[in-house]
N, CA, C and O atoms as CSV, one atom per row, in Angstrom:
chain,resi,resn,atom,element,x,y,z
A,1,UNK,N,N,0.830,-1.186,0.000
A,1,UNK,CA,C,0.000,0.000,0.000
A,1,UNK,C,C,0.874,1.250,0.000
A,1,UNK,O,O,0.417,2.332,-0.365
A,2,UNK,N,N,2.135,1.098,0.411
A,2,UNK,CA,C,3.050,2.227,0.399
A,2,UNK,C,C,2.936,3.161,1.590
A,2,UNK,O,O,3.469,4.270,1.560
A,3,UNK,N,N,2.253,2.733,2.630
A,3,UNK,CA,C,2.076,3.591,3.806
A,3,UNK,C,C,3.030,3.246,4.940
A,3,UNK,O,O,3.056,3.930,5.963
A,4,UNK,N,N,3.805,2.202,4.762
A,4,UNK,CA,C,4.737,1.783,5.802
A,4,UNK,C,C,5.939,2.723,5.809
A,4,UNK,O,O,6.530,2.985,4.761
A,5,UNK,N,N,6.301,3.228,6.985
A,5,UNK,CA,C,7.467,4.133,7.036
A,5,UNK,C,C,8.746,3.405,6.621
A,5,UNK,O,O,8.921,2.214,6.880
A,6,UNK,N,N,9.615,4.143,5.983
A,6,UNK,CA,C,10.907,3.582,5.593
A,6,UNK,C,C,11.958,4.183,6.521
A,6,UNK,O,O,12.323,5.352,6.398
A,7,UNK,N,N,12.431,3.363,7.447
A,7,UNK,CA,C,13.390,3.822,8.445
A,7,UNK,C,C,14.822,3.811,7.913
A,7,UNK,O,O,15.687,4.508,8.444
A,8,UNK,N,N,15.075,3.025,6.871
A,8,UNK,CA,C,16.407,2.921,6.284
A,8,UNK,C,C,16.270,2.484,4.830
A,8,UNK,O,O,15.220,2.005,4.403
A,9,UNK,N,N,17.355,2.660,4.082
A,9,UNK,CA,C,17.413,2.197,2.693
A,9,UNK,C,C,18.655,1.321,2.570
A,9,UNK,O,O,19.779,1.786,2.762
A,10,UNK,N,N,18.442,0.079,2.255
A,10,UNK,CA,C,19.554,-0.866,2.118
A,10,UNK,C,C,20.338,-0.579,0.844
A,10,UNK,O,O,19.760,-0.449,-0.235
A,11,UNK,N,N,21.648,-0.484,0.975
A,11,UNK,CA,C,22.528,-0.461,-0.185
A,11,UNK,C,C,22.857,-1.912,-0.532
A,11,UNK,O,O,22.607,-2.368,-1.648
A,12,UNK,N,N,23.422,-2.633,0.444
A,12,UNK,CA,C,23.664,-4.060,0.256
A,12,UNK,C,C,24.021,-4.727,1.578
A,12,UNK,O,O,24.402,-4.074,2.549
A,13,UNK,N,N,23.886,-6.029,1.582
A,13,UNK,CA,C,24.450,-6.836,2.664
A,13,UNK,C,C,25.189,-7.999,2.030
A,13,UNK,O,O,24.930,-8.383,0.890
A,14,UNK,N,N,26.122,-8.551,2.807
A,14,UNK,CA,C,26.934,-9.659,2.313
A,14,UNK,C,C,27.299,-10.545,3.490
A,14,UNK,O,O,27.570,-10.054,4.586
A,15,UNK,N,N,27.307,-11.841,3.265
A,15,UNK,CA,C,27.746,-12.808,4.281
A,15,UNK,C,C,28.851,-13.673,3.696
A,15,UNK,O,O,28.779,-14.126,2.553
A,16,UNK,N,N,29.872,-13.888,4.510
A,16,UNK,CA,C,30.979,-14.744,4.115
A,16,UNK,C,C,31.170,-15.770,5.229
A,16,UNK,O,O,31.252,-15.423,6.407
A,17,UNK,N,N,31.238,-17.021,4.837
A,17,UNK,CA,C,31.439,-18.086,5.817
A,17,UNK,C,C,32.802,-18.711,5.558
A,17,UNK,O,O,33.099,-19.158,4.450
A,18,UNK,N,N,33.628,-18.733,6.605
A,18,UNK,CA,C,34.952,-19.336,6.498
A,18,UNK,C,C,34.968,-20.609,7.321
A,18,UNK,O,O,34.743,-20.583,8.531
A,19,UNK,N,N,35.237,-21.728,6.654
A,19,UNK,CA,C,35.302,-23.023,7.326
A,19,UNK,C,C,36.618,-23.678,6.963
A,19,UNK,O,O,36.895,-23.962,5.798
A,20,UNK,N,N,37.415,-23.908,7.979
A,20,UNK,CA,C,38.661,-24.652,7.784
A,20,UNK,C,C,38.444,-26.052,8.314
A,20,UNK,O,O,37.566,-26.280,9.147
A,21,UNK,N,N,39.223,-26.970,7.844
A,21,UNK,CA,C,39.024,-28.397,8.095
A,21,UNK,C,C,38.630,-28.733,9.527
A,21,UNK,O,O,37.542,-29.266,9.748
A,22,UNK,N,N,39.469,-28.442,10.491
A,22,UNK,CA,C,39.202,-28.900,11.859
A,22,UNK,C,C,38.665,-27.791,12.771
A,22,UNK,O,O,38.525,-27.997,13.977
A,23,UNK,N,N,38.372,-26.644,12.214
A,23,UNK,CA,C,37.917,-25.507,13.025
A,23,UNK,C,C,36.424,-25.270,12.851
A,23,UNK,O,O,35.815,-25.720,11.881
A,24,UNK,N,N,35.850,-24.558,13.808
A,24,UNK,CA,C,34.453,-24.155,13.698
A,24,UNK,C,C,34.313,-23.119,12.592
A,24,UNK,O,O,35.223,-22.321,12.368
A,25,UNK,N,N,33.195,-23.129,11.909
A,25,UNK,CA,C,32.930,-22.127,10.877
A,25,UNK,C,C,32.715,-20.767,11.533
A,25,UNK,O,O,32.139,-20.675,12.616
A,26,UNK,N,N,33.178,-19.727,10.876
A,26,UNK,CA,C,32.993,-18.355,11.340
A,26,UNK,C,C,32.294,-17.591,10.223
A,26,UNK,O,O,32.689,-17.680,9.060
A,27,UNK,N,N,31.255,-16.840,10.577
A,27,UNK,CA,C,30.519,-16.068,9.586
A,27,UNK,C,C,30.728,-14.585,9.841
A,27,UNK,O,O,30.686,-14.117,10.979
A,28,UNK,N,N,30.953,-13.860,8.758
A,28,UNK,CA,C,31.102,-12.415,8.818
A,28,UNK,C,C,30.015,-11.813,7.936
A,28,UNK,O,O,29.816,-12.243,6.800
A,29,UNK,N,N,29.311,-10.810,8.471
A,29,UNK,CA,C,28.290,-10.113,7.694
A,29,UNK,C,C,28.676,-8.648,7.578
A,29,UNK,O,O,29.194,-8.045,8.517
A,30,UNK,N,N,28.414,-8.100,6.420
A,30,UNK,CA,C,28.660,-6.690,6.135
A,30,UNK,C,C,27.323,-6.089,5.706
A,30,UNK,O,O,26.652,-6.619,4.820
A,31,UNK,N,N,26.943,-4.986,6.335
A,31,UNK,CA,C,25.709,-4.300,5.975
A,31,UNK,C,C,26.033,-2.848,5.676
A,31,UNK,O,O,26.707,-2.172,6.453
A,32,UNK,N,N,25.540,-2.381,4.534
A,32,UNK,CA,C,25.701,-0.976,4.159
A,32,UNK,C,C,24.315,-0.435,3.831
A,32,UNK,O,O,23.614,-0.960,2.966
A,33,UNK,N,N,23.931,0.635,4.547
A,33,UNK,CA,C,22.603,1.205,4.364
A,33,UNK,C,C,22.605,2.687,4.708
A,33,UNK,O,O,23.495,3.177,5.403
A,34,UNK,N,N,21.604,3.387,4.213
A,34,UNK,CA,C,21.434,4.800,4.533
A,34,UNK,C,C,20.378,4.911,5.621
A,34,UNK,O,O,19.263,4.408,5.485
A,35,UNK,N,N,20.758,5.589,6.718
A,35,UNK,CA,C,19.862,5.802,7.847
A,35,UNK,C,C,19.924,7.284,8.197
A,35,UNK,O,O,20.996,7.830,8.460
A,36,UNK,N,N,18.772,7.917,8.196
A,36,UNK,CA,C,18.697,9.335,8.548
A,36,UNK,C,C,19.651,10.180,7.700
A,36,UNK,O,O,20.301,11.096,8.205
A,37,UNK,N,N,19.725,9.857,6.402
A,37,UNK,CA,C,20.567,10.613,5.494
A,37,UNK,C,C,22.049,10.323,5.598
A,37,UNK,O,O,22.855,10.957,4.917
A,38,UNK,N,N,22.415,9.380,6.437
A,38,UNK,CA,C,23.824,9.054,6.671
A,38,UNK,C,C,24.104,7.619,6.242
A,38,UNK,O,O,23.323,6.715,6.538
A,39,UNK,N,N,25.214,7.411,5.547
A,39,UNK,CA,C,25.578,6.057,5.139
A,39,UNK,C,C,26.213,5.333,6.323
A,39,UNK,O,O,27.169,5.824,6.924
A,40,UNK,N,N,25.676,4.172,6.646
A,40,UNK,CA,C,26.207,3.308,7.710
A,40,UNK,C,C,26.763,2.065,7.038
A,40,UNK,O,O,26.115,1.483,6.169
A,41,UNK,N,N,27.971,1.653,7.440
A,41,UNK,CA,C,28.638,0.504,6.839
A,41,UNK,C,C,29.336,-0.239,7.970
A,41,UNK,O,O,30.354,0.223,8.485
A,42,UNK,N,N,28.786,-1.396,8.360
A,42,UNK,CA,C,29.314,-2.099,9.526
A,42,UNK,C,C,29.489,-3.590,9.255
A,42,UNK,O,O,28.843,-4.172,8.384
A,43,UNK,N,N,30.385,-4.178,10.033
A,43,UNK,CA,C,30.725,-5.594,9.933
A,43,UNK,C,C,30.530,-6.229,11.303
A,43,UNK,O,O,30.805,-5.610,12.330
A,44,UNK,N,N,30.048,-7.480,11.308
A,44,UNK,CA,C,29.939,-8.237,12.558
A,44,UNK,C,C,30.218,-9.705,12.261
A,44,UNK,O,O,29.943,-10.197,11.167
A,45,UNK,N,N,30.764,-10.386,13.248
A,45,UNK,CA,C,30.944,-11.833,13.161
A,45,UNK,C,C,29.870,-12.508,13.984
A,45,UNK,O,O,29.353,-11.930,14.940
A,46,UNK,N,N,29.535,-13.739,13.611
A,46,UNK,CA,C,28.536,-14.473,14.364
A,46,UNK,C,C,28.699,-15.963,14.195
A,46,UNK,O,O,29.552,-16.431,13.441
A,47,UNK,N,N,27.866,-16.704,14.910
A,47,UNK,CA,C,27.886,-18.165,14.845
A,47,UNK,C,C,27.384,-18.677,13.498
A,47,UNK,O,O,27.694,-19.797,13.093
A,48,UNK,N,N,26.611,-17.849,12.817
A,48,UNK,CA,C,26.067,-18.192,11.506
A,48,UNK,C,C,25.598,-16.920,10.831
A,48,UNK,O,O,25.738,-15.833,11.391
A,49,UNK,N,N,25.043,-17.040,9.638
A,49,UNK,CA,C,24.654,-15.838,8.902
A,49,UNK,C,C,23.565,-15.014,9.585
A,49,UNK,O,O,23.585,-13.787,9.493
A,50,UNK,N,N,22.635,-15.641,10.253
A,50,UNK,CA,C,21.565,-14.890,10.919
A,50,UNK,C,C,22.142,-14.082,12.074
A,50,UNK,O,O,21.822,-12.903,12.228
A,51,UNK,N,N,22.973,-14.695,12.870
A,51,UNK,CA,C,23.599,-14.005,14.002
A,51,UNK,C,C,24.505,-12.869,13.531
A,51,UNK,O,O,24.497,-11.785,14.114
A,52,UNK,N,N,25.273,-13.111,12.492
A,52,UNK,CA,C,26.183,-12.088,11.974
A,52,UNK,C,C,25.410,-10.932,11.334
A,52,UNK,O,O,25.756,-9.771,11.550
A,53,UNK,N,N,24.373,-11.232,10.553
A,53,UNK,CA,C,23.556,-10.179,9.946
A,53,UNK,C,C,22.856,-9.338,11.015
A,53,UNK,O,O,22.804,-8.112,10.918
A,54,UNK,N,N,22.328,-10.001,12.015
A,54,UNK,CA,C,21.676,-9.294,13.125
A,54,UNK,C,C,22.664,-8.330,13.781
A,54,UNK,O,O,22.317,-7.185,14.070
A,55,UNK,N,N,23.878,-8.785,14.014
A,55,UNK,CA,C,24.883,-7.941,14.654
A,55,UNK,C,C,25.261,-6.735,13.813
A,55,UNK,O,O,25.347,-5.622,14.334
A,56,UNK,N,N,25.488,-6.936,12.519
A,56,UNK,CA,C,25.868,-5.830,11.636
A,56,UNK,C,C,24.705,-4.857,11.456
A,56,UNK,O,O,24.905,-3.643,11.427
A,57,UNK,N,N,23.496,-5.390,11.338
A,57,UNK,CA,C,22.317,-4.542,11.193
A,57,UNK,C,C,22.108,-3.682,12.436
A,57,UNK,O,O,21.802,-2.494,12.332
A,58,UNK,N,N,22.274,-4.284,13.602
A,58,UNK,CA,C,22.128,-3.518,14.857
A,58,UNK,C,C,23.180,-2.413,14.958
A,58,UNK,O,O,22.890,-1.323,15.450
A,59,UNK,N,N,24.405,-2.693,14.493
A,59,UNK,CA,C,25.442,-1.655,14.510
A,59,UNK,C,C,25.045,-0.472,13.633
A,59,UNK,O,O,25.350,0.676,13.957
A,60,UNK,N,N,24.370,-0.753,12.532
A,60,UNK,CA,C,23.914,0.321,11.641
A,60,UNK,C,C,22.746,1.101,12.230
A,60,UNK,O,O,22.688,2.324,12.106
A,61,UNK,N,N,21.812,0.392,12.875
A,61,UNK,CA,C,20.545,1.018,13.254
A,61,UNK,C,C,20.454,1.528,14.688
A,61,UNK,O,O,19.807,2.546,14.933
A,62,UNK,N,N,21.084,0.848,15.635
A,62,UNK,CA,C,20.910,1.209,17.047
A,62,UNK,C,C,21.329,2.634,17.385
A,62,UNK,O,O,20.670,3.257,18.216
A,63,UNK,N,N,22.388,3.190,16.790
A,63,UNK,CA,C,22.698,4.590,17.096
A,63,UNK,C,C,21.567,5.558,16.714
A,63,UNK,O,O,21.441,6.636,17.296
A,64,UNK,N,N,20.761,5.166,15.744
A,64,UNK,CA,C,19.656,6.007,15.289
A,64,UNK,C,C,18.340,5.661,15.997
A,64,UNK,O,O,17.484,6.523,16.197
A,65,UNK,N,N,18.197,4.389,16.370
A,65,UNK,CA,C,16.948,3.902,16.960
A,65,UNK,C,C,17.269,3.046,18.183
A,65,UNK,O,O,17.367,1.823,18.085
A,66,UNK,N,N,17.429,3.693,19.323
A,66,UNK,CA,C,17.781,2.996,20.570
A,66,UNK,C,C,16.755,1.934,20.956
A,66,UNK,O,O,17.097,0.963,21.630
A,67,UNK,N,N,15.499,2.108,20.538
A,67,UNK,CA,C,14.435,1.155,20.879
A,67,UNK,C,C,14.745,-0.253,20.391
A,67,UNK,O,O,14.199,-1.216,20.931
A,68,UNK,N,N,15.599,-0.403,19.392
A,68,UNK,CA,C,15.915,-1.731,18.862
A,68,UNK,C,C,16.737,-2.571,19.832
A,68,UNK,O,O,16.795,-3.793,19.698
A,69,UNK,N,N,17.367,-1.929,20.800
A,69,UNK,CA,C,18.132,-2.679,21.808
A,69,UNK,C,C,17.218,-3.543,22.674
A,69,UNK,O,O,17.686,-4.464,23.343
A,70,UNK,N,N,15.916,-3.250,22.664
A,70,UNK,CA,C,14.945,-4.011,23.461
A,70,UNK,C,C,14.435,-5.260,22.745
A,70,UNK,O,O,13.749,-6.078,23.358
A,71,UNK,N,N,14.754,-5.424,21.471
A,71,UNK,CA,C,14.223,-6.525,20.651
A,71,UNK,C,C,15.224,-7.673,20.624
A,71,UNK,O,O,16.391,-7.492,20.277
A,72,UNK,N,N,14.743,-8.868,21.001
A,72,UNK,CA,C,15.624,-10.038,21.122
A,72,UNK,C,C,15.023,-11.242,20.394
A,72,UNK,O,O,13.860,-11.587,20.603
A,73,UNK,N,N,15.824,-11.874,19.544
A,73,UNK,CA,C,15.389,-13.083,18.845
A,73,UNK,C,C,15.252,-14.224,19.853
A,73,UNK,O,O,16.183,-14.513,20.605
A,74,UNK,N,N,14.091,-14.864,19.862
A,74,UNK,CA,C,13.839,-15.957,20.809
A,74,UNK,C,C,13.688,-17.310,20.144
A,74,UNK,O,O,14.004,-18.338,20.743
A,75,UNK,N,N,13.200,-17.318,18.896
A,75,UNK,CA,C,13.034,-18.591,18.195
A,75,UNK,C,C,13.173,-18.327,16.701
A,75,UNK,O,O,12.822,-17.252,16.215
A,76,UNK,N,N,13.685,-19.310,15.985
A,76,UNK,CA,C,13.945,-19.180,14.560
A,76,UNK,C,C,13.656,-20.529,13.931
A,76,UNK,O,O,14.252,-21.541,14.299
A,77,UNK,N,N,12.730,-20.532,12.974
A,77,UNK,CA,C,12.349,-21.789,12.327
A,77,UNK,C,C,12.360,-21.613,10.812
A,77,UNK,O,O,12.011,-20.553,10.294
A,78,UNK,N,N,12.762,-22.662,10.119
A,78,UNK,CA,C,12.766,-22.666,8.662
A,78,UNK,C,C,11.893,-23.821,8.196
A,78,UNK,O,O,12.030,-24.951,8.664
A,79,UNK,N,N,10.995,-23.518,7.268
A,79,UNK,CA,C,10.120,-24.535,6.707
A,79,UNK,C,C,10.212,-24.474,5.184
A,79,UNK,O,O,10.300,-23.390,4.608
A,80,UNK,N,N,10.191,-25.607,4.548
A,80,UNK,CA,C,10.210,-25.672,3.093
A,80,UNK,C,C,8.784,-25.433,2.583
A,80,UNK,O,O,7.837,-26.065,3.053
A,81,UNK,N,N,8.641,-24.525,1.627
A,81,UNK,CA,C,7.326,-24.187,1.084
A,81,UNK,C,C,6.922,-25.151,-0.022
A,81,UNK,O,O,5.787,-25.625,-0.041
A,82,UNK,N,N,7.827,-25.447,-0.939
A,82,UNK,CA,C,7.534,-26.328,-2.074
A,82,UNK,C,C,8.552,-27.467,-2.122
A,82,UNK,O,O,9.547,-27.372,-2.841
A,83,UNK,N,N,8.318,-28.540,-1.366
A,83,UNK,CA,C,9.321,-29.603,-1.237
A,83,UNK,C,C,9.681,-30.312,-2.533
A,83,UNK,O,O,10.748,-30.923,-2.601
A,84,UNK,N,N,8.846,-30.260,-3.562
A,84,UNK,CA,C,9.200,-30.941,-4.813
A,84,UNK,C,C,10.392,-30.283,-5.500
A,84,UNK,O,O,11.021,-30.900,-6.360
A,85,UNK,N,N,10.712,-29.042,-5.138
A,85,UNK,CA,C,11.878,-28.357,-5.721
A,85,UNK,C,C,13.178,-28.764,-5.028
A,85,UNK,O,O,14.257,-28.324,-5.425
A,86,UNK,N,N,13.081,-29.593,-4.008
A,86,UNK,CA,C,14.231,-30.115,-3.266
A,86,UNK,C,C,15.119,-28.987,-2.740
A,86,UNK,O,O,14.617,-28.080,-2.076
A,87,UNK,N,N,16.420,-29.019,-3.020
A,87,UNK,CA,C,17.315,-28.010,-2.432
A,87,UNK,C,C,17.122,-26.624,-3.036
A,87,UNK,O,O,17.672,-25.656,-2.509
A,88,UNK,N,N,16.366,-26.492,-4.116
A,88,UNK,CA,C,16.066,-25.193,-4.719
A,88,UNK,C,C,14.705,-24.655,-4.242
A,88,UNK,O,O,14.195,-23.672,-4.779
A,89,UNK,N,N,14.143,-25.300,-3.252
A,89,UNK,CA,C,12.806,-24.925,-2.782
A,89,UNK,C,C,12.790,-23.572,-2.093
A,89,UNK,O,O,13.784,-23.139,-1.508
A,90,UNK,N,N,11.638,-22.912,-2.174
A,90,UNK,CA,C,11.430,-21.710,-1.370
A,90,UNK,C,C,11.333,-22.133,0.081
A,90,UNK,O,O,10.812,-23.202,0.402
A,91,UNK,N,N,11.841,-21.280,0.948
A,91,UNK,CA,C,11.715,-21.544,2.376
A,91,UNK,C,C,10.981,-20.390,3.036
A,91,UNK,O,O,11.003,-19.255,2.559
A,92,UNK,N,N,10.342,-20.707,4.129
A,92,UNK,CA,C,9.662,-19.709,4.954
A,92,UNK,C,C,10.393,-19.672,6.290
A,92,UNK,O,O,10.478,-20.680,6.991
A,93,UNK,N,N,10.914,-18.513,6.630
A,93,UNK,CA,C,11.588,-18.321,7.906
A,93,UNK,C,C,10.611,-17.642,8.848
A,93,UNK,O,O,10.047,-16.597,8.524
A,94,UNK,N,N,10.414,-18.236,10.008
A,94,UNK,CA,C,9.606,-17.634,11.059
A,94,UNK,C,C,10.542,-17.241,12.186
A,94,UNK,O,O,11.232,-18.086,12.756
A,95,UNK,N,N,10.564,-15.965,12.501
A,95,UNK,CA,C,11.456,-15.460,13.548
A,95,UNK,C,C,10.598,-14.865,14.659
A,95,UNK,O,O,9.818,-13.941,14.428
A,96,UNK,N,N,10.749,-15.397,15.851
A,96,UNK,CA,C,9.980,-14.912,17.003
A,96,UNK,C,C,10.874,-14.011,17.852
A,96,UNK,O,O,12.004,-14.371,18.183
A,97,UNK,N,N,10.358,-12.852,18.194
A,97,UNK,CA,C,11.098,-11.857,18.958
A,97,UNK,C,C,10.371,-11.533,20.252
A,97,UNK,O,O,9.143,-11.583,20.321
A,98,UNK,N,N,11.146,-11.203,21.274
A,98,UNK,CA,C,10.608,-10.722,22.549
A,98,UNK,C,C,11.085,-9.296,22.745
A,98,UNK,O,O,12.199,-8.937,22.362
A,99,UNK,N,N,10.222,-8.488,23.349
A,99,UNK,CA,C,10.580,-7.110,23.678
A,99,UNK,C,C,10.852,-7.067,25.175
A,99,UNK,O,O,9.947,-7.240,25.992
A,100,UNK,N,N,12.118,-6.833,25.521
A,100,UNK,CA,C,12.559,-6.761,26.913
A,100,UNK,C,C,13.290,-5.440,27.079
A,100,UNK,O,O,14.424,-5.302,26.621
A,101,UNK,N,N,12.657,-4.461,27.732
A,101,UNK,CA,C,13.316,-3.158,27.899
A,101,UNK,C,C,14.656,-3.291,28.618
A,101,UNK,O,O,14.800,-4.076,29.555
A,102,UNK,N,N,15.635,-2.506,28.159
A,102,UNK,CA,C,16.959,-2.521,28.769
A,102,UNK,C,C,16.861,-2.159,30.239
A,102,UNK,O,O,16.058,-1.314,30.634
A,103,UNK,N,N,17.686,-2.805,31.038
A,103,UNK,CA,C,17.758,-2.492,32.452
A,103,UNK,C,C,16.745,-3.212,33.311
A,103,UNK,O,O,16.779,-3.069,34.534
A,104,UNK,N,N,15.841,-3.984,32.721
A,104,UNK,CA,C,14.871,-4.724,33.526
A,104,UNK,C,C,15.535,-5.974,34.060
A,104,UNK,O,O,16.100,-6.762,33.302
A,105,UNK,N,N,15.467,-6.150,35.344
A,105,UNK,CA,C,16.189,-7.250,35.984
A,105,UNK,C,C,15.526,-8.602,35.752
A,105,UNK,O,O,16.208,-9.626,35.787
A,106,UNK,N,N,14.222,-8.637,35.518
A,106,UNK,CA,C,13.547,-9.923,35.377
A,106,UNK,C,C,13.820,-10.584,34.040
A,106,UNK,O,O,13.803,-11.810,33.931
A,107,UNK,N,N,14.073,-9.765,33.016
A,107,UNK,CA,C,14.296,-10.333,31.698
A,107,UNK,C,C,13.046,-10.926,31.088
A,107,UNK,O,O,13.114,-11.626,30.077
A,108,UNK,N,N,11.888,-10.648,31.704
A,108,UNK,CA,C,10.622,-11.172,31.178
A,108,UNK,C,C,10.119,-10.246,30.079
A,108,UNK,O,O,10.121,-9.025,30.239
A,109,UNK,N,N,9.691,-10.826,28.965
A,109,UNK,CA,C,9.256,-9.988,27.846
A,109,UNK,C,C,7.975,-9.220,28.147
A,109,UNK,O,O,7.071,-9.727,28.811
A,110,UNK,N,N,7.915,-8.002,27.653
A,110,UNK,CA,C,6.689,-7.209,27.722
A,110,UNK,C,C,5.725,-7.653,26.640
A,110,UNK,O,O,4.508,-7.634,26.825
A,111,UNK,N,N,6.279,-8.048,25.519
A,111,UNK,CA,C,5.469,-8.546,24.411
A,111,UNK,C,C,6.345,-9.424,23.533
A,111,UNK,O,O,7.568,-9.458,23.673
A,112,UNK,N,N,5.698,-10.122,22.639
A,112,UNK,CA,C,6.437,-10.913,21.659
A,112,UNK,C,C,5.667,-10.878,20.346
A,112,UNK,O,O,4.464,-10.619,20.320
A,113,UNK,N,N,6.373,-11.140,19.270
A,113,UNK,CA,C,5.746,-11.152,17.954
A,113,UNK,C,C,6.599,-12.001,17.020
A,113,UNK,O,O,7.766,-12.273,17.302
A,114,UNK,N,N,6.010,-12.411,15.917
A,114,UNK,CA,C,6.694,-13.248,14.936
A,114,UNK,C,C,6.632,-12.583,13.574
A,114,UNK,O,O,5.597,-12.041,13.187
A,115,UNK,N,N,7.729,-12.624,12.853
A,115,UNK,CA,C,7.757,-12.134,11.483
A,115,UNK,C,C,8.143,-13.283,10.566
A,115,UNK,O,O,8.686,-14.299,11.002
A,116,UNK,N,N,7.851,-13.097,9.288
A,116,UNK,CA,C,8.064,-14.154,8.298
A,116,UNK,C,C,8.825,-13.592,7.106
A,116,UNK,O,O,8.564,-12.472,6.666
A,117,UNK,N,N,9.758,-14.367,6.589
A,117,UNK,CA,C,10.440,-14.059,5.339
A,117,UNK,C,C,10.348,-15.269,4.430
A,117,UNK,O,O,10.474,-16.401,4.898
A,118,UNK,N,N,10.133,-15.054,3.144
A,118,UNK,CA,C,10.021,-16.155,2.189
A,118,UNK,C,C,10.929,-15.871,1.004
A,118,UNK,O,O,10.904,-14.781,0.432
A,119,UNK,N,N,11.730,-16.866,0.643
A,119,UNK,CA,C,12.636,-16.721,-0.490
A,119,UNK,C,C,13.271,-18.080,-0.764
A,119,UNK,O,O,13.246,-18.966,0.090
A,120,UNK,N,N,13.840,-18.240,-1.958
A,120,UNK,CA,C,14.600,-19.461,-2.243
A,120,UNK,C,C,15.912,-19.462,-1.473
A,120,UNK,O,O,16.488,-20.518,-1.214
A,121,UNK,N,N,16.381,-18.272,-1.109
A,121,UNK,CA,C,17.635,-18.117,-0.381
A,121,UNK,C,C,17.314,-17.965,1.103
A,121,UNK,O,O,16.670,-16.996,1.505
A,122,UNK,N,N,17.757,-18.910,1.908
A,122,UNK,CA,C,17.420,-18.897,3.336
A,122,UNK,C,C,18.002,-17.677,4.044
A,122,UNK,O,O,17.416,-17.194,5.013
A,123,UNK,N,N,19.131,-17.175,3.586
A,123,UNK,CA,C,19.724,-15.982,4.203
A,123,UNK,C,C,18.864,-14.760,3.889
A,123,UNK,O,O,18.625,-13.933,4.770
A,124,UNK,N,N,18.402,-14.636,2.659
A,124,UNK,CA,C,17.559,-13.495,2.317
A,124,UNK,C,C,16.201,-13.578,3.010
A,124,UNK,O,O,15.667,-12.553,3.433
A,125,UNK,N,N,15.640,-14.765,3.132
A,125,UNK,CA,C,14.389,-14.929,3.883
A,125,UNK,C,C,14.597,-14.527,5.343
A,125,UNK,O,O,13.711,-13.927,5.953
A,126,UNK,N,N,15.746,-14.850,5.898
A,126,UNK,CA,C,16.076,-14.466,7.277
A,126,UNK,C,C,16.220,-12.953,7.390
A,126,UNK,O,O,15.736,-12.351,8.348
A,127,UNK,N,N,16.885,-12.335,6.410
A,127,UNK,CA,C,17.042,-10.878,6.378
A,127,UNK,C,C,15.659,-10.212,6.388
A,127,UNK,O,O,15.425,-9.261,7.134
A,128,UNK,N,N,14.753,-10.722,5.554
A,128,UNK,CA,C,13.398,-10.164,5.498
A,128,UNK,C,C,12.722,-10.239,6.869
A,128,UNK,O,O,12.113,-9.268,7.319
A,129,UNK,N,N,12.831,-11.381,7.522
A,129,UNK,CA,C,12.184,-11.558,8.819
A,129,UNK,C,C,12.775,-10.623,9.873
A,129,UNK,O,O,12.040,-10.043,10.672
A,130,UNK,N,N,14.094,-10.477,9.875
A,130,UNK,CA,C,14.749,-9.608,10.866
A,130,UNK,C,C,14.412,-8.144,10.619
A,130,UNK,O,O,14.044,-7.427,11.550
A,131,UNK,N,N,14.535,-7.693,9.374
A,131,UNK,CA,C,14.272,-6.278,9.101
A,131,UNK,C,C,12.795,-5.944,9.287
A,131,UNK,O,O,12.468,-4.843,9.728
A,132,UNK,N,N,11.901,-6.870,8.961
A,132,UNK,CA,C,10.475,-6.636,9.229
A,132,UNK,C,C,10.222,-6.514,10.724
A,132,UNK,O,O,9.409,-5.697,11.155
A,133,UNK,N,N,10.916,-7.322,11.514
A,133,UNK,CA,C,10.752,-7.251,12.973
A,133,UNK,C,C,11.215,-5.903,13.508
A,133,UNK,O,O,10.544,-5.303,14.347
A,134,UNK,N,N,12.346,-5.430,13.032
A,134,UNK,CA,C,12.857,-4.140,13.510
A,134,UNK,C,C,11.920,-2.998,13.115
A,134,UNK,O,O,11.636,-2.117,13.927
A,135,UNK,N,N,11.441,-3.013,11.866
A,135,UNK,CA,C,10.502,-1.971,11.421
A,135,UNK,C,C,9.203,-2.050,12.218
A,135,UNK,O,O,8.669,-1.022,12.634
A,136,UNK,N,N,8.696,-3.252,12.430
A,136,UNK,CA,C,7.462,-3.422,13.196
A,136,UNK,C,C,7.622,-2.865,14.615
A,136,UNK,O,O,6.747,-2.155,15.110
A,137,UNK,N,N,8.730,-3.187,15.257
A,137,UNK,CA,C,8.948,-2.702,16.618
A,137,UNK,C,C,9.025,-1.176,16.651
A,137,UNK,O,O,8.469,-0.548,17.552
A,138,UNK,N,N,9.697,-0.586,15.691
A,138,UNK,CA,C,9.790,0.874,15.656
A,138,UNK,C,C,8.413,1.512,15.474
A,138,UNK,O,O,8.111,2.531,16.094
A,139,UNK,N,N,7.586,0.915,14.628
A,139,UNK,CA,C,6.223,1.421,14.445
A,139,UNK,C,C,5.432,1.280,15.744
A,139,UNK,O,O,4.770,2.223,16.177
A,140,UNK,N,N,5.501,0.104,16.360
A,140,UNK,CA,C,4.770,-0.142,17.608
A,140,UNK,C,C,5.263,0.760,18.736
A,140,UNK,O,O,4.479,1.156,19.599
A,141,UNK,N,N,6.553,1.087,18.736
A,141,UNK,CA,C,7.128,1.939,19.775
A,141,UNK,C,C,6.829,3.421,19.509
A,141,UNK,O,O,7.165,4.286,20.317
A,142,UNK,N,N,6.196,3.696,18.369
A,142,UNK,CA,C,5.837,5.079,18.059
A,142,UNK,C,C,6.993,5.925,17.592
A,142,UNK,O,O,6.959,7.151,17.700
A,143,UNK,N,N,8.023,5.274,17.069
A,143,UNK,CA,C,9.183,6.010,16.578
A,143,UNK,C,C,8.827,6.590,15.215
A,143,UNK,O,O,8.374,5.870,14.325
A,144,UNK,N,N,9.033,7.888,15.058
A,144,UNK,CA,C,8.744,8.533,13.780
A,144,UNK,C,C,9.856,8.304,12.790
A,144,UNK,O,O,10.990,8.001,13.163
A,145,UNK,N,N,9.530,8.448,11.560
A,145,UNK,CA,C,10.524,8.321,10.500
A,145,UNK,C,C,11.438,9.532,10.552
A,145,UNK,O,O,10.981,10.673,10.611
A,146,UNK,N,N,12.722,9.268,10.529
A,146,UNK,CA,C,13.704,10.357,10.558
A,146,UNK,C,C,13.908,10.911,9.181
A,146,UNK,O,O,14.699,11.836,8.999
């Protein structure tokens, strides 16, 4: 409908996974985006592409939107949409988030919500779910578009 606020404009993201024979795999994500008229370009490492993308995205967005520090991934599920396509199948990523305000000692969520991303590429479906969650939280928190 075109009424959803645009809090950022993605230039690109990239994930690189380095796996050596006897070592654990390490993932590095790079995110470059425009936020509030300023280009943000950050790198983060993680246990996998979702963790690394989340870290790099937060580095880009949190200085502009502190409310995102309250959003925490609690569950992540991947389902195959069209199994006859085998490894080329579309996948649906369901990402469940909890909102826990910073500084609360109980760590109990005030609310929770789930977002969905769909794509043949599981990393891009995950990106969709994460960025939709961040935008949704900003809207729910009443954050205006900068």
